[in-house]
MMTF fields as JSON, N, C-alpha, C and O atoms, coordinates in Angstrom:
{
  "mmtfVersion": "1.0.0",
  "mmtfProducer": "UNKNOWN",
  "numBonds": 387,
  "numAtoms": 388,
  "numGroups": 97,
  "numChains": 1,
  "numModels": 1,
  "chainsPerModel": [1],
  "groupsPerChain": [97],
  "chainIdList": ["A"],
  "bondAtomList": [4, 2, 8, 6, 12, 10, 16, 14, 20, 18, 24, 22, 28, 26, 32, 30, 36, 34, 40, 38, 44, 42, 48, 46, 52, 50, 56, 54, 60, 58, 64, 62, 68, 66, 72, 70, 76, 74, 80, 78, 84, 82, 88, 86, 92, 90, 96, 94, 100, 98, 104, 102, 108, 106, 112, 110, 116, 114, 120, 118, 124, 122, 128, 126, 132, 130, 136, 134, 140, 138, 144, 142, 148, 146, 152, 150, 156, 154, 160, 158, 164, 162, 168, 166, 172, 170, 176, 174, 180, 178, 184, 182, 188, 186, 192, 190, 196, 194, 200, 198, 204, 202, 208, 206, 212, 210, 216, 214, 220, 218, 224, 222, 228, 226, 232, 230, 236, 234, 240, 238, 244, 242, 248, 246, 252, 250, 256, 254, 260, 258, 264, 262, 268, 266, 272, 270, 276, 274, 280, 278, 284, 282, 288, 286, 292, 290, 296, 294, 300, 298, 304, 302, 308, 306, 312, 310, 316, 314, 320, 318, 324, 322, 328, 326, 332, 330, 336, 334, 340, 338, 344, 342, 348, 346, 352, 350, 356, 354, 360, 358, 364, 362, 368, 366, 372, 370, 376, 374, 380, 378, 384, 382],
  "bondOrderList": [1, 1, 1, 1, 1, 1, 1, 1, 1, 1, 1, 1, 1, 1, 1, 1, 1, 1, 1, 1, 1, 1, 1, 1, 1, 1, 1, 1, 1, 1, 1, 1, 1, 1, 1, 1, 1, 1, 1, 1, 1, 1, 1, 1, 1, 1, 1, 1, 1, 1, 1, 1, 1, 1, 1, 1, 1, 1, 1, 1, 1, 1, 1, 1, 1, 1, 1, 1, 1, 1, 1, 1, 1, 1, 1, 1, 1, 1, 1, 1, 1, 1, 1, 1, 1, 1, 1, 1, 1, 1, 1, 1, 1, 1, 1, 1],
  "groupList": [{"groupName": "UNK", "atomNameList": ["N", "CA", "C", "O"], "elementList": ["N", "C", "C", "O"], "formalChargeList": [0, 0, 0, 0], "bondAtomList": [1, 0, 2, 1, 3, 2], "bondOrderList": [1, 1, 2], "singleLetterCode": "X", "chemCompType": "L-PEPTIDE LINKING"}],
  "groupTypeList": [0, 0, 0, 0, 0, 0, 0, 0, 0, 0, 0, 0, 0, 0, 0, 0, 0, 0, 0, 0, 0, 0, 0, 0, 0, 0, 0, 0, 0, 0, 0, 0, 0, 0, 0, 0, 0, 0, 0, 0, 0, 0, 0, 0, 0, 0, 0, 0, 0, 0, 0, 0, 0, 0, 0, 0, 0, 0, 0, 0, 0, 0, 0, 0, 0, 0, 0, 0, 0, 0, 0, 0, 0, 0, 0, 0, 0, 0, 0, 0, 0, 0, 0, 0, 0, 0, 0, 0, 0, 0, 0, 0, 0, 0, 0, 0, 0],
  "groupIdList": [1, 2, 3, 4, 5, 6, 7, 8, 9, 10, 11, 12, 13, 14, 15, 16, 17, 18, 19, 20, 21, 22, 23, 24, 25, 26, 27, 28, 29, 30, 31, 32, 33, 34, 35, 36, 37, 38, 39, 40, 41, 42, 43, 44, 45, 46, 47, 48, 49, 50, 51, 52, 53, 54, 55, 56, 57, 58, 59, 60, 61, 62, 63, 64, 65, 66, 67, 68, 69, 70, 71, 72, 73, 74, 75, 76, 77, 78, 79, 80, 81, 82, 83, 84, 85, 86, 87, 88, 89, 90, 91, 92, 93, 94, 95, 96, 97],
  "secStructList": [7, 7, 7, 7, 7, 7, 7, 7, 2, 2, 2, 2, 2, 2, 2, 2, 2, 2, 2, 2, 2, 2, 6, 7, 7, 2, 2, 2, 2, 2, 2, 2, 2, 2, 2, 2, 2, 2, 2, 2, 2, 2, 2, 2, 2, 2, 2, 2, 2, 1, 7, 7, 7, 7, 7, 7, 7, 7, 7, 1, 7, 7, 1, 7, 6, 6, 7, 7, 6, 6, 7, 2, 2, 2, 2, 2, 2, 2, 2, 2, 2, 2, 2, 2, 2, 2, 2, 2, 2, 2, 2, 2, 2, 2, 1, 7, 7],
  "xCoordList": [123.238, 123.186, 122.635, 122.931, 121.874, 121.255, 121.864, 122.019, 122.211, 122.771, 122.379, 121.944, 122.529, 122.215, 123.503, 124.321, 123.675, 124.875, 124.445, 123.549, 125.075, 124.812, 125.768, 126.986, 125.201, 125.989, 125.482, 124.277, 126.39, 126.028, 125.074, 125.275, 124.043, 123.015, 123.597, 123.211, 124.52, 125.114, 125.907, 125.85, 126.644, 127.417, 126.493, 126.744, 125.435, 124.491, 123.84, 123.669, 123.478, 122.869, 123.849, 123.455, 125.132, 126.152, 126.319, 126.434, 126.334, 126.496, 125.277, 125.421, 124.085, 122.875, 122.91, 122.558, 123.335, 123.428, 124.433, 124.163, 125.596, 126.627, 126.107, 126.329, 125.413, 124.869, 123.885, 123.899, 123.038, 122.061, 122.76, 122.38, 123.791, 124.54, 125.172, 125.207, 125.672, 126.387, 125.468, 125.919, 124.177, 123.233, 123.463, 123.239, 123.911, 124.182, 123.233, 122.593, 123.154, 122.389, 123.268, 124.492, 122.633, 123.369, 124.291, 125.416, 123.816, 124.627, 125.868, 126.946, 125.706, 126.861, 127.936, 129.126, 127.502, 128.462, 129.198, 130.414, 128.457, 129.11, 130.091, 131.189, 129.696, 130.593, 131.866, 132.963, 131.722, 132.895, 133.817, 135.039, 133.204, 133.993, 134.726, 135.896, 134.055, 134.698, 135.806, 136.864, 135.569, 136.601, 137.851, 138.973, 137.638, 138.767, 139.507, 140.737, 138.764, 139.369, 140.222, 141.345, 139.698, 140.436, 141.642, 142.686, 141.53, 142.67, 143.766, 144.947, 143.402, 144.392, 145.144, 146.35, 144.465, 145.101, 146.128, 147.223, 145.795, 146.719, 147.932, 149.052, 147.708, 148.794, 149.798, 151.004, 149.323, 150.221, 151.044, 152.236, 150.419, 151.146, 152.269, 153.384, 151.978, 152.978, 154.101, 155.273, 153.753, 154.749, 155.68, 156.892, 155.123, 155.944, 156.839, 157.949, 156.369, 157.124, 158.308, 159.316, 158.194, 159.252, 159.838, 159.296, 160.93, 161.523, 162.092, 162.489, 162.13, 162.656, 164.138, 164.866, 164.576, 165.995, 166.723, 166.201, 167.895, 168.706, 169.917, 170.485, 170.314, 171.509, 172.752, 172.878, 173.646, 174.879, 176.06, 176.155, 176.96, 178.149, 179.173, 179.582, 179.587, 180.515, 181.867, 182.74, 182.041, 183.296, 184.13, 183.804, 185.178, 185.989, 187.193, 187.486, 187.883, 189.143, 189.058, 190.04, 187.915, 187.79, 188.32, 188.392, 188.685, 189.187, 190.601, 191.401, 190.876, 192.235, 193.162, 192.721, 194.421, 195.364, 195.408, 195.379, 195.48, 195.589, 194.263, 194.25, 193.142, 191.837, 191.326, 191.239, 190.995, 190.48, 188.954, 188.465, 188.187, 186.734, 186.079, 184.911, 186.803, 186.228, 186.508, 186.126, 187.172, 187.522, 186.807, 187.014, 185.963, 185.273, 186.274, 186.092, 187.308, 188.314, 189.008, 189.248, 189.328, 189.991, 189.075, 189.525, 187.784, 186.826, 186.632, 186.572, 186.535, 186.385, 187.58, 187.419, 188.763, 189.972, 189.972, 190.339, 189.565, 189.548, 188.502, 188.749, 187.335, 186.265, 186.541, 186.211, 187.141, 187.276, 188.71, 188.98, 189.618, 191.032, 191.231, 191.935, 190.628, 190.805, 190.208, 190.814, 189.011, 188.386, 189.203, 189.396, 189.684, 190.491, 191.781, 192.217, 192.39, 193.633, 193.369, 194.158, 192.27, 191.931, 191.633, 192.046, 190.924, 190.621, 191.899, 192.082, 192.779, 194.059, 194.878, 195.488, 194.903, 195.644, 195.031, 195.753, 193.719, 193.038, 193.377, 193.649, 193.357, 193.691, 195.143, 195.447, 196.043, 197.473, 197.698, 198.559, 196.901, 197.033, 196.641, 197.114, 195.792, 195.345, 196.177, 196.059, 197.02, 197.866, 199.016, 199.565, 199.356, 200.51, 201.748, 201.709, 202.83, 204.057, 204.63, 205.659],
  "yCoordList": [84.339, 85.552, 85.179, 84.105, 86.022, 85.774, 86.729, 87.92, 86.19, 87.012, 86.424, 85.275, 87.202, 86.743, 86.644, 87.564, 85.515, 85.28, 84.741, 83.901, 85.214, 84.673, 83.526, 83.691, 82.359, 81.157, 80.528, 80.493, 80.04, 79.364, 78.206, 77.477, 78.04, 77.019, 75.611, 74.842, 75.274, 73.94, 73.696, 72.61, 74.706, 74.587, 74.437, 73.62, 75.218, 75.135, 73.758, 73.199, 73.209, 71.872, 70.829, 69.923, 70.957, 70.02, 70.13, 69.114, 71.345, 71.552, 71.022, 70.411, 71.253, 70.737, 69.208, 68.605, 68.592, 67.128, 66.618, 65.646, 67.277, 66.884, 67.035, 66.167, 68.138, 68.369, 67.263, 66.76, 66.891, 65.837, 64.502, 63.769, 64.187, 62.941, 62.863, 61.8, 64.006, 64.043, 64.321, 64.349, 64.527, 64.8, 66.157, 66.329, 67.119, 68.465, 69.46, 69.173, 70.625, 71.701, 72.39, 72.268, 73.104, 73.858, 74.881, 75.096, 75.502, 76.472, 75.844, 76.437, 74.62, 73.919, 73.657, 73.835, 73.23, 72.94, 74.217, 74.203, 75.321, 76.582, 77.034, 77.497, 76.9, 77.285, 76.444, 76.974, 75.134, 74.254, 74.643, 74.687, 74.921, 75.288, 76.608, 76.732, 77.585, 78.879, 78.735, 79.351, 77.925, 77.69, 77.077, 77.51, 76.064, 75.409, 76.39, 76.392, 77.216, 78.21, 79.195, 79.509, 79.674, 80.65, 80.022, 80.667, 78.788, 78.113, 77.835, 77.974, 77.45, 77.196, 78.472, 78.432, 79.586, 80.874, 81.191, 81.658, 80.944, 81.2, 80.278, 80.697, 79.03, 78.061, 78.5, 78.379, 79.011, 79.492, 80.672, 80.759, 81.593, 82.749, 82.315, 82.828, 81.381, 80.9, 80.187, 80.374, 79.374, 78.629, 79.584, 79.369, 80.632, 81.585, 82.404, 82.775, 82.686, 83.526, 82.788, 83.41, 81.479, 80.72, 79.679, 78.58, 80.011, 79.03, 77.849, 77.995, 76.694, 75.532, 75.691, 76.328, 75.107, 75.185, 74.103, 73.003, 74.407, 73.479, 73.055, 73.855, 71.803, 71.366, 72.059, 72.272, 72.398, 73.076, 72.208, 71.785, 71.944, 71.161, 72.075, 73.068, 71.756, 72.622, 71.955, 72.551, 70.746, 70.047, 69.93, 70.528, 69.184, 68.933, 69.841, 70.605, 69.736, 70.458, 71.649, 72.374, 71.863, 72.981, 72.604, 71.425, 73.599, 73.356, 72.802, 73.107, 71.996, 71.477, 72.634, 73.599, 72.54, 73.607, 73.809, 72.847, 75.068, 75.401, 75.594, 75.93, 75.394, 75.592, 76.988, 77.369, 77.73, 79.087, 79.034, 78.812, 79.233, 79.115, 80.197, 80.066, 81.249, 82.302, 82.07, 82.886, 80.962, 80.67, 79.415, 78.328, 79.576, 78.414, 77.401, 76.196, 77.869, 76.972, 76.168, 74.971, 76.81, 76.129, 75.057, 73.95, 75.385, 74.42, 73.258, 72.101, 73.566, 72.516, 71.567, 70.346, 72.139, 71.305, 70.386, 69.215, 70.913, 70.105, 68.996, 67.875, 69.304, 68.312, 67.21, 66.047, 67.577, 66.619, 66.206, 65.638, 66.472, 66.155, 64.667, 64.309, 63.806, 62.361, 61.897, 61.097, 62.406, 62.026, 62.524, 61.804, 63.769, 64.331, 63.542, 63.305, 63.138, 62.365, 61.009, 60.547, 60.369, 59.067, 59.196, 58.35, 60.24, 60.469, 60.747, 60.233, 61.552, 61.852, 60.586, 60.394, 59.713, 58.458, 57.566, 56.908, 57.544, 56.75, 57.255, 56.469, 58.568, 59.15, 58.864, 58.486, 59.043, 58.773, 57.303, 56.973, 56.42, 55.0, 54.661, 53.67, 55.466, 55.221, 55.98, 55.751, 56.883, 57.63, 56.752, 55.952, 56.912, 56.176, 57.053, 58.22, 56.499, 57.305, 57.628, 58.297],
  "zCoordList": [96.103, 95.296, 93.933, 93.409, 93.388, 92.091, 91.081, 91.35, 89.902, 88.837, 87.493, 87.419, 86.433, 85.079, 84.288, 84.29, 83.607, 82.812, 81.454, 81.379, 80.378, 79.05, 78.772, 78.825, 78.475, 78.214, 76.92, 76.671, 76.114, 74.869, 75.178, 76.149, 74.359, 74.616, 74.722, 75.603, 73.832, 73.857, 75.129, 75.706, 75.563, 76.798, 77.998, 78.884, 78.025, 79.134, 79.191, 80.275, 78.045, 78.017, 78.551, 79.285, 78.18, 78.667, 80.172, 80.858, 80.69, 82.132, 82.891, 83.95, 82.354, 83.007, 83.059, 84.073, 81.961, 81.914, 82.945, 83.65, 83.035, 84.008, 85.43, 86.274, 85.694, 87.029, 87.401, 88.525, 86.454, 86.715, 86.98, 87.893, 86.175, 86.369, 87.751, 88.371, 88.23, 89.504, 90.692, 91.837, 90.416, 91.501, 92.149, 93.347, 91.35, 91.859, 91.22, 90.208, 91.823, 91.207, 90.17, 90.193, 89.28, 88.263, 88.929, 88.478, 89.987, 90.728, 91.331, 91.318, 91.87, 92.454, 91.401, 91.659, 90.208, 89.137, 88.732, 88.54, 88.603, 88.241, 89.328, 89.02, 90.593, 91.684, 91.679, 91.849, 91.484, 91.425, 90.267, 90.413, 89.119, 87.938, 88.16, 87.8, 88.743, 89.009, 90.044, 89.912, 91.076, 92.088, 91.452, 91.716, 90.614, 89.938, 89.043, 89.0, 88.334, 87.448, 88.249, 87.856, 89.353, 90.157, 90.838, 90.941, 91.303, 91.927, 90.907, 91.223, 89.702, 88.651, 88.332, 88.088, 88.328, 88.058, 89.138, 88.826, 90.403, 91.51, 91.443, 91.733, 91.063, 90.959, 89.907, 90.122, 88.769, 87.714, 88.2, 87.904, 88.951, 89.461, 90.399, 90.313, 91.286, 92.242, 91.503, 91.828, 90.514, 89.758, 89.012, 88.98, 88.415, 87.672, 88.601, 88.221, 89.802, 90.717, 91.34, 91.675, 91.496, 92.154, 91.195, 91.074, 90.519, 89.614, 90.395, 91.551, 89.767, 90.489, 90.773, 90.011, 91.875, 92.192, 91.401, 91.221, 90.942, 90.17, 90.978, 91.722, 90.835, 91.562, 91.007, 89.801, 91.894, 91.503, 91.916, 93.068, 90.972, 91.261, 91.905, 91.303, 93.108, 93.836, 94.093, 94.724, 93.62, 93.882, 92.626, 91.601, 92.699, 91.516, 91.442, 92.362, 90.32, 90.174, 89.234, 89.071, 88.618, 87.694, 86.321, 85.976, 85.55, 84.197, 84.218, 85.102, 83.239, 83.104, 82.718, 82.095, 83.08, 82.721, 81.205, 80.437, 80.792, 79.369, 78.665, 77.48, 79.352, 78.72, 79.058, 80.225, 78.029, 78.189, 78.04, 76.932, 79.121, 79.039, 78.183, 77.816, 77.863, 77.025, 75.539, 74.7, 75.214, 73.822, 73.348, 73.888, 72.332, 71.761, 71.222, 71.398, 70.58, 70.002, 71.099, 70.934, 72.202, 73.312, 73.907, 74.204, 74.081, 74.605, 73.635, 74.051, 72.345, 71.344, 71.377, 71.378, 71.404, 71.433, 72.658, 72.557, 73.801, 75.022, 74.94, 75.384, 74.373, 74.317, 73.302, 73.533, 72.187, 71.098, 70.806, 69.747, 71.702, 71.469, 71.189, 70.244, 71.988, 71.809, 70.481, 69.769, 70.148, 68.877, 67.691, 66.711, 67.79, 66.706, 66.529, 65.403, 67.632, 67.554, 66.917, 66.094, 67.29, 66.717, 65.228, 64.435, 64.849, 63.438, 62.661, 61.558, 63.229, 62.56, 62.377, 61.325, 63.389, 63.285, 62.212, 61.463, 62.137, 61.131, 59.73, 58.822, 59.572, 58.263, 57.913, 56.782, 58.878, 58.611, 58.254, 57.438, 58.887, 58.612, 57.173, 56.617, 56.582, 55.201, 54.196, 52.992, 54.67, 53.726, 53.246, 54.003, 52.013, 51.484, 51.54, 51.149, 52.019, 52.105, 50.752, 50.661]
}
């Protein structure tokens, strides 16, 4: 099929040089480039439509007794209880009676 396309002169010169280096016709290079462009577009659509699956932990004992998952303070206390206790002991150790 024959068609007319406007292409920047510098780009056309680069494509002609590449075609000559690869022993291809200018039409072959354009067809390859368009094919790659269209395939890349399809790949993005498929990737966006199907999010990756994530591993889900299904075992274990759940939350420790007394932890309220809807309370930031409760979660903080559970996560940092040991550190807070160690810090408190360190501070008490430096306090003078």
